[in-house]
N, C-alpha and C positions, 0 to 999 in steps of 0.2 A: 801631698805637697804642702810644705809650710809657706805661709804667706809672709814674706819678709819685706821690710821697708827699704826704700832706696833714698836714704837721706844724703844730702850733699852739703858741703860747706856753702855758706851763703855770704856773699859780699854785696851789701846793699849799695846801690848807686846813689849819687848825690841828688836824686830826685826829691827826697824828703829834705826839707829845709829846716835849719835851726834845731830847736828842741825836739821836733817831731822825729827827726832822723835818729836821735839818740834813743827815744822811746821805742821806735820800731826795731832798731838794732838790738836793744836789750831784750825785747819781747821774743825775737827769734832765738837769741841765745838761751833764754829761759825755757822756751818751747823745746829746743833740742835737748836741754838738760833733763826736762821732764820725760821726754821720750826714752832717753837712755836709762833712766832710773826707775821707771814705772813697773809695777808688778805684772805678771803674766795674766792674760785674760782670754776670753773666747777667741779673739783674733790671733792669739799665739798658737792655737790648736791647729790641727792639720786641715785648715780651710784652704780651698783653692783661692788663688789671688786673681781677682777679676782683671786688674790692669795688666797683668802678665799674659793672661789668656787672650786679651784683645790685641796684643802687639802684632800678631801675625796678619791681622786684617788692616793694619795701619790706622787704627782708630783709638780714641780714648774712651775709657769708661770712667764715669765720674758721679759726683753728687754735689748739690749745694751744701755750703758749710756755714755754720753760725758761730759768731765770735764768742758769745757767752758760753756755749756748750764746749767749744774748743778749750776755753780757759778753765771751766769749772769741772768738766767730766773727762777723766783720763781715758775711760773706755771709748767714749766718742772720739776723742783726739786720736787714739791709736787706730781704731778701725778706719777712720777717715784717711789717715796717712798710709796705712798698709794696703787698702783695697783699691784706691782710686788714683788715676793718673791725671784727672782734670777736676777742677772745682770752680764753683761760682759763689761769690759772697751772697748769702741768702737775702739779707736786707741791708747789710752794712754800707753799701755804696749807693743806696737810693737817696733821693732828695730828702725824704723825711728824717733820715739819720744824719746826713752830711750837712744839711742846711737848717739848723735849729731856729735861725732867724735870717732876715734878709742880708744882714751885714757879715754873717759868720759862716765859715766853712769848718766843720769839725770832722777830721779824717781819722780819728782815733780807732774806731772799729774797722773801718775799711782798710786802713794801714795794717792792722793786726791780722786780719784774715789773709790779706795779700802776702804779708811777710811770712806767715805760717805756711801758706801754700808754696812759696819759694823755698822755704826750708825743707819741705817735703818733696821738692823737685816735681811739683805738679804744675801743669798748664793752668792758666787762669782765664776764665771768661768774666768780663766786667758786666754788671747788671745793676741798674740800667741808667741811661742818661736822660731819658724823656719818656714819661708815662702820664696818662690821664688820671692815675690813681696813686696812692701811697705818696702823696705830696704833702708838704707841711701846710698847716692851716693859714699861715701868714700869706701864702700865695693868693688866697681867696680875695684879698683886698684889691688885687689887680685884675679881677674878672673883666673881660672884654676890653682891657686896655692894651691894645695891640702893640703900641710902641714900647711900653714897659715890659710886657711879657717877652717880646722879641729880644730886648736887651738882656733880661734875666736869663733866658735860655742860652744865649750866646756866651754870657759871662760864666754861667755854671758849667757848660760843656767844655769851654776852653780851659777853665781852671782845673777841673777834674781830669780831663784828657791829658793835659800837660803833666800833671802830677804823676800819673801812672804810665806815662809814655815809656815804651820798652819793656813793661812788665806784664801788661795784659796781652794775651793772644788775640782776643776779640772783645768787642763791646756789643751788648744789646743796645743799640743806639736809641731805637724807638720800640716800645713795648705795647702790645695790645691796642692798636689804634683803629682796627677795622671792626665794624659792626658784626654781630653774630649773624644777622639776616639782612645783608645788603639788598636793596631793591630800588628800582626806578633810577638807577645811576648814582644813588647815594650810598657811599660805603664807609665814610669816616665817622667815627663817634664824635659827638659834641662833648668836649672835655675842657680841661684847663687851658689847652693851647689852641683848640679849634672850635669855632671858626675865627677866633680873634687873630690868630697868626695862620693864615690860610696855607702858607707854604712851609709850615713848621717841620714837617717830616724831611723834606729836602734840605732845609736849613740845618737841622740837627745832624744829618749825615755829613754835609759839607763842613760844618764847624768842627766835628770830631776829626775828620780827615786833616784839617788844618792844624789841629792840636797835636795829632800823632799820625803821621803819614804811614807808619809801619803797621798799625793795628788793623785787624780785619773787622769790618763793620756789618752788623747783622740787624735784620728786622725780626722780631720775636713775637709770636702770638699763640693763642689757645683755640681749641675747637676747630682746628684746621688740619687735622691728621689725614682725613679722607678728602676725596674730591667732592666738594660741596660749594654752595654759593659763597661762603666766606673764603675758602681757599682759592676759589676762582677770582674773587676780588683782589686778594693778596697777590696772586700770580700776575694779574694785569697791572697792579700798582708797581710791583717790583720790575716788571718788564719795561714799563714806561720810564721809571727812574733810570734804569740802565741805558735806555735809548737816549735819555737826556743827559747822559754822562754824570749822573749823581754817583759819587763813590759808594759802592755797595758790593759786598763780597759773600754774604750768606743769608740764609733763612733759618730761623730757629722755630722748631715745632715743639710746643710745650708738652703735649701728650699727657694731660691729666685725664684719667679715665675713672669711670664709676660703674661698678657691677650692681645691678638690681637696685638702682637709686640709693646707693649706700650713702651718698652725701646728705640724705635726709637725717642721718644721725647727727650731723653737724648743724650749727645754727644756719638759718636760712638767710644769711646776710649776702649782700651783693657789693662788689667793688664798683667803683665809678665806671659807668658805661654798661652796666648790666652783666658783669663777669659771672658766668656760671661756674660752679666748682669743677666740673669735669664733663668730658664727652662720653657719650654712650660707647660701649665696646663695639667696634665694627663687626658686622656679620660677614663681611667679605674683605679679607686683608689684602686682596690684590689691589683694591682702590687706594690703600695706604701706600703700597709699592708704586703704583702709577703716579700718585701725587708727589712722592719723593723724586721720582724720575723726571717729572716735568720741570721741577726747580733745578735739578742737577743739569738738565739739558739747557737751561738758561745760562749755565756757566757759574751757578752759585754753589757754594759749599753748604751742605745741610747738616744741622745739628739737632738731635733730640735733646731738648734743653731742661725739661722740668718733669720728667715722667714720674707718675705715681698711679696706683690703682686702688681706689677705695673699695672696701668690702663691707657688707652689712654685719658680718660677724666673723669670728675666727673658726668657724666650722671647717672641717676638711674640704667640704664641697666648695666653699668660697675661696679657701686658700689655693685649691687646685685651679680654679677658674682664674684667680689672680696670677698664678704662675703662667698660665696659658697666654694671658695678655702680654706679660713681660716677654715671653718667648717670641710671640708673633711680631711684636713691635721691633724687637732686636733683629729678627730675621729680615724684616723689611729694610732696616737700615743696612745690614750687612750685605744685602743684595747689591747695594750701590757703593759699598766701601771701596776705597777710602774717601770718595766724594761725599758720602754720608759719614762724616769724620768723627762725630762724638755722640755718645749715648749716655745721657746724664739724667739723674733723678733729682727731685726736689726734696732732698733729705734721704736718709738711708735707714733710720731706726724709728719705729713707731712711737717710742717714748717721747720724741720731740717733733713729731709730724705736725705741720701747720693745719692738718685736716682732722686729726684725732679719730680717724676711722681706719687705722691699721693698713696704710697703703704702701709700706716700704719693705726693703730687703730683710731687715732684722726686727724681731719683736721687741717689746719694751725691756727685755732682759738681755738684749743683744744676741739672742739666739737666731741663727739664720733660718729663714722661712723657705717654703718650697719655691717661691719666686726667685730667691737667690740661686738655688740649685738649677732652676730652669735656665737662668742666664748662663751659669757655668756650663750646663749641658749644651746649650746652643753654641757657645763659643768653642766648645770641644768638638762638636760634630759637624758644624757647618764648613763646607769646602771653601777654601780661599779662591776667589775668582781671579 
């Protein structure tokens, strides 16, 4: 089966104002010209097309996408367009990119990724509107200034939400707010927003809904794939939000995994709030299924949002184990499809992985790995419920 693209003509709405709309429109036109004229590549070979295989389940298969790589690397651009039906701007829509200073909004990269995805007929997940990490340094001067931080959060979310209204399927409104090990009734991380703005999570969701009433609003987090103390705390938090009529539509499970402490190959850095690079691989995948089920039963749409599987080396043993993790995570999602609606990775080629330990579908030369074929096989052999 040849993996063919589904490009459509794109008419940009008047959301982009002034010169920005001209820039975005021109970039889409250039992008489509590049796609039409580029040379054949690995993605033009007889590779199964993930997005097509996923259609029968009513779900999207996707990957995060990077503005620089789309622009600079034709191979990356092509595989992204051909294989995936949903994408998330990797960093382009985060505070640190959009807000170079307090007075400025720079939408260049976010506009570019969004316009490219529209040109590829891809669904778009916005990421993210509020996080305790990946924030610009200038925000630090407002530490513990509740009034200022509250105003900044409202202004940022309102501005960004309105700009992309009608173009995003969903937003990760708040990202990674819950402690890895909640205890004694304490579950929220101390970060840029908390405790200075104690209701910042509810505030962020309400403000996003006011900016765009049509977009689906997600809470997104890591190390919560199985039933554990962290996912329990998230479950209780989201259930309370819903009981209090806070607009909330979905839960994003990041699903960063590591085999045999593979992340030790990468620098031992930590993001704000003690972000570990990955979860250990579950020994019992039924707890992943049960975890997805309880959020579905709350009435929430579940997305697998950032999956990758770090490995210590490219030995066949680890490549096979990596494939098994992808297979089992996809099976857990498919069991509740289409309420588990999206299966997305945080990148798709090892060449550009944020983790540098070979966690993705394609190797550095864009050759599909066993984990790619494990996903193909799972989509081909799983019965549609």
